[in-house]
FITOR-727698 format. One line per 2 residues: number of its first residue (from 1); for each residue x, y, z of N, C-alpha, C, O, CB. Coordinates in steps of 0.2 Angstrom, whole numbers, plus 5000, padded with zeros to 4 digits. Last residue first. Glycine has a CB too. Example, Ala and Ser with C-alpha at 12.3 -4.5 7.8 and 13.67 -1.06 7.14 Angstrom:
# residues 2
2 = 5064,4989,5035,5068,4995,5036,5064,5000,5039,5067,5006,5040,5070,4997,5029 | 5066,4972,5039,5062,4978,5039,5066,4984,5039,5071,4983,5042,5057,4978,5045
END
This chain:
# residues 169
169 = 5046,4975,5006,5049,4970,5011,5056,4968,5009,5059,4965,5013,5045,4964,5012 | 5040,4982,4996,5044,4986,5001,5048,4981,5006,5051,4983,5010,5041,4991,5005
167 = 5033,4973,4988,5037,4978,4985,5042,4981,4990,5048,4981,4989,5033,4984,4982 | 5023,4965,4994,5030,4963,4994,5035,4967,4991,5041,4966,4990,5030,4956,4990
165 = 5011,4973,4994,5014,4971,5000,5021,4969,5000,5025,4969,5005,5010,4966,5004 | 5008,4973,4980,5011,4979,4983,5014,4977,4990,5019,4980,4992,5006,4985,4983
163 = 5012,4958,4971,5008,4961,4976,5011,4967,4979,5017,4967,4980,5005,4957,4982 | 5014,4955,4954,5017,4956,4961,5012,4959,4965,5007,4963,4963,5023,4959,4961
161 = 5013,4943,4941,5010,4949,4944,5013,4949,4951,5015,4944,4954,5002,4948,4945 | 5019,4932,4936,5019,4938,4931,5016,4944,4935,5017,4950,4933,5015,4937,4925
159 = 5020,4921,4943,5025,4926,4944,5025,4932,4940,5029,4936,4940,5032,4922,4944 | 5010,4909,4948,5009,4915,4944,5014,4920,4947,5014,4923,4952,5002,4918,4946
157 = 5012,4899,4957,5015,4898,4950,5015,4904,4946,5018,4905,4941,5012,4892,4947 | 5006,4900,4968,5013,4902,4969,5016,4902,4962,5021,4905,4960,5017,4898,4974
155 = 4989,4906,4968,4994,4901,4966,5001,4904,4966,5002,4910,4964,4992,4899,4959 | 4981,4913,4983,4984,4913,4976,4989,4908,4975,4992,4905,4979,4988,4920,4976
153 = 4977,4912,4996,4974,4908,4991,4977,4908,4984,4975,4904,4980,4966,4910,4991 | 4987,4920,5002,4985,4914,5006,4981,4909,5001,4981,4903,5002,4980,4916,5012
151 = 4990,4932,4995,4994,4926,4994,4992,4920,4998,4996,4915,4998,5001,4927,4994 | 4980,4941,4998,4986,4941,5002,4990,4935,5001,4994,4933,5006,4984,4942,5009
149 = 4968,4941,4992,4974,4944,4988,4980,4943,4992,4985,4945,4989,4972,4951,4986 | 4959,4935,5001,4959,4933,4994,4965,4935,4991,4968,4932,4987,4953,4936,4991
147 = 4962,4942,5013,4963,4935,5013,4963,4932,5006,4967,4927,5004,4958,4931,5017 | 4959,4955,5010,4966,4953,5011,4967,4946,5011,4972,4944,5008,4967,4956,5018
145 = 4945,4953,5008,4949,4955,5002,4956,4954,5004,4960,4951,4999,4948,4963,5001 | 4942,4950,5021,4940,4945,5016,4945,4947,5010,4948,4942,5007,4933,4945,5014
143 = 4945,4962,5027,4948,4956,5029,4948,4951,5024,4952,4947,5022,4945,4954,5036 | 4936,4971,5021,4944,4972,5020,4947,4966,5022,4952,4964,5019,4946,4978,5024
141 = 4924,4966,5025,4926,4966,5018,4933,4967,5017,4936,4963,5012,4922,4971,5014 | 4925,4969,5039,4925,4962,5037,4926,4961,5029,4930,4957,5027,4918,4959,5038
139 = 4925,4983,5038,4931,4980,5041,4931,4972,5039,4936,4970,5037,4932,4980,5048 | 4912,4985,5034,4918,4987,5030,4924,4984,5032,4928,4982,5028,4918,4995,5030
137 = 4905,4979,5044,4904,4976,5037,4910,4978,5033,4913,4974,5029,4898,4978,5034 | 4914,4978,5059,4909,4981,5055,4910,4978,5048,4914,4974,5047,4911,4989,5055
135 = 4916,4962,5069,4919,4968,5065,4913,4971,5061,4908,4968,5060,4924,4965,5060 | 4918,4953,5084,4913,4956,5079,4917,4962,5076,4920,4966,5079,4907,4958,5083
133 = 4925,4946,5093,4928,4946,5086,4923,4950,5081,4925,4950,5075,4929,4939,5084 | 4919,4945,5105,4924,4951,5105,4927,4951,5098,4930,4956,5096,4929,4951,5110
131 = 4912,4933,5106,4908,4939,5105,4913,4945,5103,4911,4950,5100,4904,4941,5110 | 4919,4922,5110,4919,4924,5103,4915,4930,5101,4915,4932,5096,4916,4918,5099
129 = 4929,4918,5123,4923,4922,5122,4923,4924,5114,4928,4928,5112,4923,4929,5126 | 4941,4913,5128,4935,4908,5127,4929,4912,5125,4923,4909,5125,4934,4904,5133
127 = 4952,4920,5129,4947,4921,5134,4941,4916,5134,4938,4915,5139,4944,4928,5134 | 4959,4916,5118,4962,4916,5125,4957,4916,5130,4958,4913,5136,4968,4921,5126
125 = 4950,4919,5108,4953,4912,5109,4956,4911,5116,4955,4906,5119,4957,4910,5104 | 4950,4933,5109,4944,4929,5111,4945,4922,5112,4942,4918,5116,4939,4930,5105
123 = 4963,4936,5105,4960,4938,5112,4954,4934,5114,4954,4932,5120,4959,4946,5112 | 4962,4932,5092,4967,4929,5097,4965,4930,5104,4966,4926,5109,4974,4932,5096
121 = 4953,4940,5087,4952,4933,5087,4956,4930,5092,4954,4925,5096,4953,4930,5080 | 4959,4953,5088,4953,4951,5092,4951,4944,5092,4949,4941,5098,4947,4955,5088
119 = 4970,4950,5080,4971,4952,5087,4965,4951,5091,4965,4948,5096,4973,4959,5088 | 4963,4948,5068,4967,4943,5071,4969,4944,5078,4969,4939,5082,4974,4942,5067
117 = 4958,4961,5066,4953,4955,5067,4957,4949,5070,4955,4946,5074,4951,4953,5060 | 4970,4968,5065,4965,4970,5070,4960,4964,5071,4959,4962,5077,4961,4976,5069
115 = 4975,4962,5053,4978,4961,5059,4974,4963,5065,4975,4960,5071,4985,4966,5059 | 4965,4966,5044,4966,4959,5045,4970,4958,5052,4968,4954,5056,4971,4956,5040
113 = 4966,4980,5044,4959,4976,5046,4961,4969,5048,4958,4967,5052,4954,4977,5040 | 4979,4981,5040,4977,4983,5046,4971,4980,5049,4970,4978,5054,4977,4991,5046
111 = 4978,4976,5026,4982,4973,5031,4980,4975,5038,4980,4971,5043,4989,4974,5030 | 4969,4985,5021,4967,4978,5021,4971,4975,5026,4969,4971,5030,4968,4975,5014
109 = 4975,4998,5022,4969,4997,5025,4967,4989,5026,4965,4987,5031,4963,5000,5021 | 4987,4995,5015,4988,4997,5022,4981,4995,5025,4981,4993,5031,4990,5004,5023
107 = 4981,4994,5002,4985,4988,5005,4985,4989,5012,4985,4984,5016,4992,4988,5002 | 4976,5007,5000,4972,5001,5000,4975,4995,5004,4972,4992,5007,4970,4999,4993
105 = 4989,5014,5000,4983,5016,5005,4978,5010,5006,4976,5008,5011,4979,5022,5003 | 4995,5009,4989,4998,5008,4996,4993,5009,5001,4992,5005,5006,5004,5013,4997
103 = 4987,5013,4979,4988,5006,4980,4990,5005,4987,4988,5000,4991,4992,5003,4975 | 4988,5027,4981,4982,5024,4981,4982,5016,4983,4979,5014,4987,4977,5025,4975
101 = 5002,5028,4977,4999,5030,4984,4993,5027,4986,4991,5025,4991,4999,5038,4984 | 5001,5023,4964,5005,5020,4969,5003,5021,4976,5002,5017,4980,5013,5021,4968
99 = 4994,5034,4959,4991,5027,4958,4995,5023,4964,4992,5019,4967,4992,5024,4951 | 5003,5044,4960,4997,5045,4964,4993,5038,4964,4990,5036,4969,4992,5050,4960
97 = 5013,5039,4952,5015,5040,4959,5008,5041,4963,5008,5038,4968,5019,5046,4960 | 5007,5040,4940,5009,5034,4942,5010,5034,4950,5009,5029,4953,5015,5031,4938
95 = 5006,5054,4939,5000,5050,4939,5001,5043,4942,4997,5041,4946,4996,5050,4932 | 5019,5057,4937,5016,5060,4943,5009,5056,4944,5007,5055,4950,5015,5067,4943
93 = 5022,5051,4925,5025,5049,4931,5022,5051,4937,5021,5047,4942,5033,5052,4931 | 5014,5060,4917,5013,5053,4917,5016,5049,4923,5013,5045,4927,5015,5049,4911
91 = 5021,5072,4919,5014,5071,4921,5012,5064,4922,5009,5062,4926,5009,5075,4916 | 5033,5068,4913,5033,5070,4920,5026,5069,4922,5025,5067,4928,5036,5077,4921
89 = 5029,5067,4899,5032,5061,4903,5032,5062,4910,5030,5058,4914,5039,5060,4900 | 5025,5080,4897,5020,5075,4896,5023,5069,4900,5019,5065,4904,5019,5073,4889
87 = 5038,5087,4898,5032,5088,4902,5027,5083,4903,5024,5081,4908,5029,5095,4900 | 5044,5081,4887,5047,5080,4894,5041,5081,4899,5041,5078,4904,5053,5084,4895
85 = 5037,5086,4877,5037,5079,4878,5039,5077,4885,5037,5072,4888,5042,5075,4872 | 5040,5099,4878,5033,5097,4879,5033,5090,4880,5029,5087,4884,5029,5099,4873
83 = 5054,5098,4874,5052,5101,4881,5045,5099,4883,5043,5096,4888,5053,5108,4882 | 5053,5094,4861,5056,5090,4866,5054,5092,4873,5054,5088,4877,5064,5091,4865
81 = 5045,5105,4855,5043,5098,4855,5046,5094,4861,5043,5090,4864,5043,5095,4848 | 5054,5116,4856,5048,5116,4860,5045,5109,4861,5042,5107,4866,5043,5120,4857
79 = 5072,5114,4859,5066,5113,4854,5059,5112,4859,5059,5109,4864,5067,5106,4850 | 5087,5121,4859,5081,5120,4863,5075,5120,4859,5073,5125,4855,5080,5126,4868
77 = 5098,5124,4853,5095,5118,4851,5089,5116,4855,5087,5110,4856,5100,5112,4852 | 5104,5137,4853,5106,5132,4858,5103,5125,4857,5105,5120,4861,5104,5134,4865
75 = 5097,5144,4843,5104,5142,4842,5106,5137,4847,5111,5133,4846,5108,5148,4842 | 5085,5147,4850,5085,5142,4844,5092,5139,4843,5093,5133,4841,5082,5144,4838
73 = 5084,5157,4859,5086,5151,4861,5087,5145,4856,5088,5139,4857,5082,5148,4867 | 5081,5169,4852,5086,5169,4857,5089,5162,4858,5095,5161,4859,5083,5172,4863
71 = 5071,5167,4843,5076,5171,4841,5082,5170,4846,5088,5171,4844,5074,5178,4841 | 5061,5159,4849,5065,5156,4844,5071,5160,4843,5077,5158,4842,5061,5155,4838
69 = 5054,5156,4862,5058,5162,4861,5063,5160,4856,5069,5159,4857,5061,5166,4867 | 5050,5144,4866,5046,5147,4862,5049,5154,4860,5046,5157,4855,5039,5148,4865
67 = 5059,5140,4875,5059,5136,4869,5055,5140,4864,5056,5139,4858,5057,5129,4870 | 5055,5147,4887,5061,5149,4883,5062,5146,4876,5064,5149,4871,5067,5147,4887
65 = 5044,5140,4890,5043,5147,4888,5049,5149,4884,5049,5153,4879,5042,5151,4894 | 5050,5128,4893,5045,5128,4888,5044,5135,4885,5044,5137,4879,5038,5125,4890
63 = 5058,5131,4904,5061,5129,4898,5056,5130,4892,5058,5131,4886,5064,5122,4899 | 5047,5133,4913,5051,5139,4911,5055,5137,4905,5055,5142,4900,5057,5140,4917
61 = 5042,5120,4914,5038,5126,4911,5042,5132,4909,5040,5135,4904,5032,5128,4916 | 5053,5114,4920,5051,5112,4913,5046,5118,4910,5047,5119,4904,5048,5106,4913
59 = 5052,5120,4932,5058,5121,4928,5057,5120,4921,5059,5123,4916,5064,5117,4930 | 5040,5115,4937,5041,5122,4936,5047,5124,4932,5046,5128,4927,5042,5125,4943
57 = 5043,5101,4936,5038,5104,4932,5038,5111,4931,5037,5114,4926,5031,5102,4935 | 5052,5100,4947,5054,5099,4940,5049,5102,4935,5051,5104,4929,5055,5091,4939
55 = 5044,5103,4957,5050,5108,4956,5052,5107,4949,5053,5112,4945,5056,5106,4961 | 5036,5092,4957,5033,5099,4956,5038,5104,4954,5037,5108,4950,5029,5101,4963
53 = 5045,5082,4959,5041,5082,4953,5038,5089,4952,5039,5092,4946,5036,5077,4953 | 5049,5085,4972,5054,5085,4966,5050,5085,4960,5053,5089,4955,5059,5079,4966
51 = 5037,5082,4978,5040,5089,4979,5045,5090,4973,5045,5095,4970,5043,5090,4986 | 5036,5068,4976,5031,5073,4973,5034,5080,4973,5032,5084,4968,5024,5072,4976
49 = 5047,5063,4984,5046,5062,4976,5042,5067,4973,5043,5070,4968,5044,5055,4975 | 5045,5069,4997,5051,5069,4993,5050,5069,4986,5051,5073,4982,5056,5064,4995
47 = 5032,5068,5002,5036,5074,5004,5042,5074,4999,5044,5080,4998,5038,5073,5011 | 5026,5057,4995,5022,5063,4995,5027,5069,4997,5027,5074,4994,5017,5063,5001
45 = 5035,5046,4997,5032,5048,4990,5029,5055,4990,5031,5059,4986,5027,5043,4988 | 5038,5046,5010,5044,5047,5005,5041,5049,4998,5044,5053,4995,5047,5040,5004
43 = 5026,5045,5016,5029,5051,5017,5035,5052,5012,5036,5057,5009,5032,5051,5024 | 5023,5031,5012,5018,5037,5010,5022,5043,5010,5021,5048,5006,5012,5037,5013
41 = 5033,5025,5019,5033,5025,5012,5029,5030,5009,5031,5034,5004,5030,5018,5009 | 5029,5028,5032,5035,5030,5030,5036,5030,5022,5038,5035,5019,5040,5025,5033
39 = 5016,5021,5033,5016,5028,5033,5023,5031,5031,5023,5037,5028,5015,5031,5040 | 5021,5008,5032,5016,5011,5026,5017,5018,5027,5017,5021,5021,5009,5008,5027
37 = 5028,5007,5044,5031,5006,5038,5027,5009,5032,5030,5012,5027,5032,4999,5036 | 5018,5009,5053,5023,5014,5053,5027,5013,5046,5029,5018,5043,5028,5013,5059
35 = 5010,4998,5051,5007,5005,5050,5013,5010,5049,5012,5014,5045,5003,5006,5056 | 5019,4988,5054,5017,4988,5048,5014,4995,5046,5015,4998,5041,5012,4983,5046
33 = 5021,4991,5068,5026,4991,5064,5024,4992,5057,5027,4996,5053,5030,4984,5065 | 5008,4989,5073,5011,4995,5074,5017,4996,5069,5018,5001,5066,5014,4996,5081
31 = 5006,4975,5070,5001,4980,5068,5004,4987,5068,5004,4991,5063,4995,4980,5072 | 5016,4969,5077,5016,4969,5070,5012,4974,5067,5013,4977,5062,5014,4962,5068
29 = 5012,4972,5090,5019,4975,5088,5019,4975,5080,5021,4980,5077,5025,4971,5091 | 5000,4965,5091,5000,4972,5092,5007,4975,5089,5006,4980,5086,4999,4974,5099
27 = 5006,4952,5089,5001,4955,5084,5001,4962,5085,5001,4966,5080,4994,4951,5085 | 5013,4951,5101,5016,4951,5095,5012,4953,5089,5015,4957,5085,5018,4943,5093
25 = 5003,4951,5111,5008,4956,5111,5011,4957,5104,5013,4962,5101,5013,4955,5116 | 4995,4940,5108,4992,4946,5107,4997,4952,5106,4997,4956,5102,4987,4948,5113
23 = 5003,4926,5099,5001,4930,5105,4999,4937,5103,5001,4940,5098,5007,4930,5110 | 5010,4916,5092,5009,4922,5090,5008,4927,5095,5011,4933,5096,5004,4923,5084
21 = 5010,4904,5101,5016,4906,5097,5016,4914,5095,5020,4918,5097,5017,4902,5091 | 4998,4903,5109,5004,4902,5112,5010,4904,5108,5015,4906,5111,5005,4894,5112
19 = 4987,4908,5101,4987,4909,5108,4994,4908,5111,4997,4912,5115,4983,4905,5112 | 4990,4904,5087,4988,4911,5089,4989,4912,5096,4992,4918,5098,4981,4912,5087
17 = 4994,4890,5089,4998,4895,5086,4997,4902,5088,5001,4906,5089,4998,4894,5078 | 4982,4885,5095,4989,4884,5098,4994,4889,5095,4997,4893,5099,4991,4877,5098
15 = 4973,4888,5085,4972,4890,5091,4979,4890,5095,4980,4895,5098,4967,4887,5095 | 4978,4879,5074,4978,4887,5073,4977,4890,5080,4980,4895,5081,4972,4889,5069
13 = 4976,4867,5080,4983,4869,5078,4983,4877,5078,4988,4880,5080,4985,4866,5072 | 4963,4866,5082,4967,4866,5088,4974,4868,5086,4977,4872,5090,4967,4858,5090
11 = 4954,4879,5072,4957,4872,5073,4961,4872,5079,4964,4877,5081,4960,4869,5067 | 4942,4890,5078,4949,4889,5076,4950,4881,5077,4948,4878,5082,4954,4893,5079
9 = 4927,4899,5074,4930,4893,5078,4937,4891,5074,4937,4891,5068,4926,4887,5079 | 4921,4907,5066,4923,4910,5073,4926,4904,5077,4927,4906,5083,4916,4912,5076
7 = 4917,4904,5053,4914,4901,5059,4915,4904,5066,4911,4903,5070,4915,4893,5059 | 4925,4913,5045,4918,4911,5044,4914,4909,5050,4909,4911,5051,4918,4906,5038
5 = 4937,4914,5052,4934,4920,5050,4926,4919,5049,4922,4922,5051,4936,4923,5043 | 4942,4901,5053,4941,4905,5059,4936,4912,5057,4932,4914,5062,4948,4908,5062
3 = 4942,4898,5040,4938,4894,5044,4936,4898,5050,4931,4899,5053,4940,4887,5046 | 4953,4907,5036,4946,4907,5033,4941,4904,5037,4935,4906,5038,4946,4904,5026
1 = 4964,4902,5042,4961,4909,5044,4954,4909,5041,4950,4912,5045,4965,4914,5041
END
């Protein structure tokens, strides 16, 4: 893929694979499928998980107020420090969820740029016209980043880190 990206020319094996095996229709389906999958994950986090976190934060704030009413709720064992600790942990969880959303968004952009480039490259290989593979600088940067981090160049021996693309597969 890197040779095709840099020179615009594919090896005979890669050209046969892209034109005869993978085909434009299959790449289009893959692009649509991955986009829908990423959007589904984003919706799960934003609509379900974050809504639950906001509801839980509201309840914890109520509990915090109750824990400060020592005369009435001290006998129940409601401690202000414990409730505040729970609020802090929930805030940390919500921040991690936002980081995950950002990671998913970046991963989606890189994969979509790669698949769009691959679709254009496959179409140009089928037509014999290399001018249709032109991408904007930002799209080209995303494709290069995907190729660098998409386990195409990464060592398989490194199992201490995972890629977000493999989390939901």
